[in-house]
C-alpha positions in Angstrom: 33.3 -31.3 -20.3 32.0 -33.1 -17.6 28.1 -33.1 -15.4 28.8 -30.4 -13.6 29.9 -28.2 -16.6 26.4 -29.5 -18.1 24.5 -28.5 -15.3 25.6 -25.1 -15.3 25.6 -24.4 -19.3 22.2 -25.9 -18.7 20.9 -22.8 -15.8 22.0 -21.0 -18.2 19.8 -22.4 -20.7 17.0 -22.6 -18.1 18.0 -19.2 -17.5 17.1 -17.9 -21.1 13.7 -19.8 -21.0 12.2 -18.1 -18.8 13.5 -14.4 -19.9 12.4 -16.0 -23.5 8.7 -16.6 -21.9 8.6 -13.2 -19.9 9.7 -11.4 -23.6 6.8 -12.9 -25.3 4.2 -12.7 -21.8 4.5 -9.0 -21.5 6.0 -8.1 -24.6 3.0 -10.0 -27.3 3.8 -7.7 -30.3 7.7 -9.4 -30.5 6.3 -11.9 -32.6 5.5 -10.1 -34.8 8.8 -8.6 -35.5 10.3 -10.4 -38.1 14.2 -10.1 -36.9 14.2 -10.2 -33.6 11.8 -12.8 -33.5 14.1 -15.2 -35.3 16.8 -14.3 -33.1 15.2 -15.0 -29.9 13.6 -18.1 -31.8 17.4 -19.3 -32.4 18.9 -18.6 -28.8 15.5 -20.7 -28.1 16.7 -23.8 -29.7 20.2 -23.0 -28.5 19.2 -23.3 -24.8 16.6 -26.4 -25.7 20.0 -28.1 -26.2 21.4 -27.9 -22.7 18.8 -30.5 -21.4 20.4 -32.7 -23.8 24.1 -32.1 -23.2 22.6 -32.8 -19.3 21.2 -35.6 -20.0 24.4 -37.2 -21.6 27.2 -36.5 -19.4 24.1 -37.3 -16.3 24.1 -41.1 -18.0 27.9 -40.9 -19.0 29.3 -39.8 -15.2 26.2 -40.6 -12.4 27.8 -43.5 -10.6 24.0 -44.4 -9.3 21.8 -45.1 -12.0 18.6 -47.0 -12.4 17.0 -48.8 -15.7 14.1 -46.2 -15.2 16.3 -43.1 -15.3 18.6 -44.4 -18.1 15.1 -44.4 -19.8 13.7 -41.3 -18.3 17.6 -40.0 -19.7 17.8 -41.7 -23.3 14.1 -40.6 -23.7 14.5 -36.7 -23.1 17.1 -36.5 -24.9 15.1 -38.1 -27.7 12.2 -35.8 -27.2 14.0 -32.8 -26.8 15.5 -33.6 -30.2 12.2 -33.8 -31.6 11.3 -30.8 -30.5 14.2 -28.7 -31.7 14.1 -29.9 -34.9 10.5 -29.5 -36.0 11.3 -25.8 -34.8 14.4 -25.8 -37.0 13.6 -24.0 -40.6 13.8 -27.0 -42.6 12.9 -26.7 -46.5 11.2 -29.8 -47.4 9.1 -29.4 -43.7 8.2 -25.9 -45.2 4.5 -27.0 -46.3 4.2 -29.1 -43.3 3.1 -26.9 -40.8 0.4 -28.6 -39.8 2.4 -31.9 -39.2 5.2 -30.0 -37.5 2.7 -28.7 -34.7 1.3 -32.0 -34.0 4.2 -33.2 -34.0 6.5 -30.9 -32.0 3.5 -31.0 -29.2 3.1 -34.7 -28.9 7.0 -34.5 -28.6 6.4 -31.6 -25.6 3.9 -33.5 -24.0 6.2 -37.0 -23.8 9.3 -34.7 -23.0 7.8 -33.3 -19.9 6.7 -37.0 -19.3 10.4 -38.4 -19.6 11.6 -35.0 -17.4 8.7 -36.4 -14.4 9.5 -39.8 -14.6 13.5 -39.4 -14.5 12.5 -36.6 -10.9 10.7 -39.2 -9.5 13.1 -41.8 -9.8 15.8 -39.4 -8.6 13.8 -38.4 -5.9 13.9 -41.9 -4.8 17.5 -42.1 -4.5 17.7 -39.2 -2.1 18.0 -40.0 1.9 16.0 -38.1 4.3 18.8 -35.6 5.5 19.0 -34.0 1.7 16.6 -31.6 2.6 18.9 -29.5 -0.1 17.8 -31.0 -2.6 14.6 -32.8 -1.9 12.9 -29.7 -1.7 13.4 -28.2 -5.3 13.0 -31.6 -6.7 10.2 -31.8 -5.3 9.0 -28.5 -6.4 9.4 -29.4 -9.5 7.5 -32.6 -9.8 5.0 -30.9 -8.6 5.2 -28.6 -11.4 6.4 -31.0 -14.2 2.6 -32.8 -13.2 0.8 -29.7 -13.1 2.2 -28.6 -16.3 1.6 -31.8 -18.2 -2.2 -31.6 -17.2 -2.2 -28.0 -19.3 0.0 -29.3 -22.3 -3.0 -32.1 -22.3 -6.1 -29.6 -22.0 -4.5 -27.5 -24.2 -3.9 -30.6 -27.2 -7.3 -31.5 -26.5 -8.4 -27.4 -26.7 -6.2 -27.4 -30.1 -8.0 -30.7 -31.4 -11.2 -29.1 -30.8 -10.4 -26.5 -33.1 -8.8 -28.0 -35.8 -12.1 -30.3 -36.0 -14.9 -27.3 -35.0 -12.5 -23.9 -36.2 -14.1 -22.3 -33.2 -11.1 -21.3 -30.7 -12.2 -22.0 -27.0 -11.9 -18.3 -25.2 -11.5 -20.1 -22.0 -7.8 -21.5 -23.7 -6.5 -18.0 -22.3 -7.0 -19.3 -18.6 -4.6 -21.9 -19.3 -2.0 -19.6 -21.4 -1.8 -17.8 -18.4 -1.8 -20.7 -15.6 1.0 -22.5 -17.7 2.9 -19.6 -17.7 3.1 -19.0 -13.8 3.8 -23.5 -14.1 6.3 -22.7 -15.9 8.3 -20.0 -14.2 7.8 -21.6 -10.9 9.0 -25.3 -12.5 11.6 -23.8 -14.1 12.7 -21.8 -11.3 12.9 -25.2 -8.7 15.2 -26.6 -11.8 17.6 -24.1 -11.3 17.4 -23.6 -7.5 18.0 -27.9 -7.4 21.2 -27.4 -10.4 22.5 -25.0 -8.7 22.6 -27.0 -5.8 23.2 -30.7 -7.8 26.7 -29.0 -8.5 27.8 -28.4 -5.0 28.0 -31.6 -4.7 31.7 -33.9 -4.7 30.6 -37.2 -4.1 27.4 -38.5 -5.9 28.0 -41.5 -4.0 26.7 -39.1 -0.7 23.6 -38.4 -2.0 22.1 -42.0 -1.2 
């Protein structure tokens, strides 16, 4: 496997992530169906692993790697791994649901920050005439930035709930906004990856 194939697998993973988000948004009762929910969640874990594959092969094969890009890719691998681990049904974590949720939310924020940093650094590599790549990367940067802001706000709501044990009604607005931003961002990432796979010589993007 190489970077080109890893990018294709990542596209498939993102496609499933979009499907997963839509299913739970349109059919919220799916979460109450034990077996269906388990299957969809396992597939989500597999889809999440595709970002690790992409980051690994990007590190391995991409010829133009600055120190900042390397750090962001390594962080993507580490934080995505933590996200996956916190969702695995380990027996010794069954009684640590609170800790898992905090770790999961923290890893999601840090992972989004890592992806945002990677996209920003990659954008700097692109020459002015590669508009086909710059546009989707630009949209993805904007989407990840907004998504990161909403994740932080969501974590604040969660913290307030833990302290006061009173749910904040306005959190529903952020759930809807987060869903829309995730959709746009994932589509932008897919668009970027589709165009990225067409590049035969990575040295030509600079």
